[in-house]
N, C-alpha and C positions, 0 to 999 in steps of 0.2 A: 504494500500500500504506500500511500504518500508519506513523506517524512513527518509531516505535521498536518493537522486539520484545523480549520478556523471557521467559526460560525458567526454570521453577521446579525444575529438576532437582536441583541441589545443595541448595537450600533444603528440598525435600521429602525428600531423602536424609538430611539432617541431622535433620529432624523424626522420621523413622521410626527412625533409629538411636538417637536420644534416648529415644523411647518404648519401644523394645525394651530399652534399658539400664535404664530405671526399672522395667520389669516384671521383669526378671531380678534386679535388686537387691531388690525387694520379696519375690519368691518365695524367694530365698536367705536373706533375713532371717527369714522365717517358718520355714524349715527349720532354721536355726541356733538360733532360739528353742526349737523343739521338741526338738532334740537336746540342748541344754543342760539343759532340764528333765528329759529322760529320764535323762541322766547323773547329775544331782543326786538323782533319785528312786532310781536303782540304788545310789548311794553310801549314801543314807540307809537303804535296805532292807538293805544289806550290814552296816552298823554295828549296826542293831537286831537282826539275826540273830545276830551274833557277840558282842554285849555281854550279851544276856539269857540 
């Protein structure tokens, strides 16, 4: 047989978990950005409606 054997199980698992984590972080950052802008827009709209 071969002089040594190597299994990529943990390495592959670490790679997949890292990839999924970055995807979740990116998606949540986009949703956070959108929600902050929606909140600011609603605040601005509320101020303009009540001040004029």
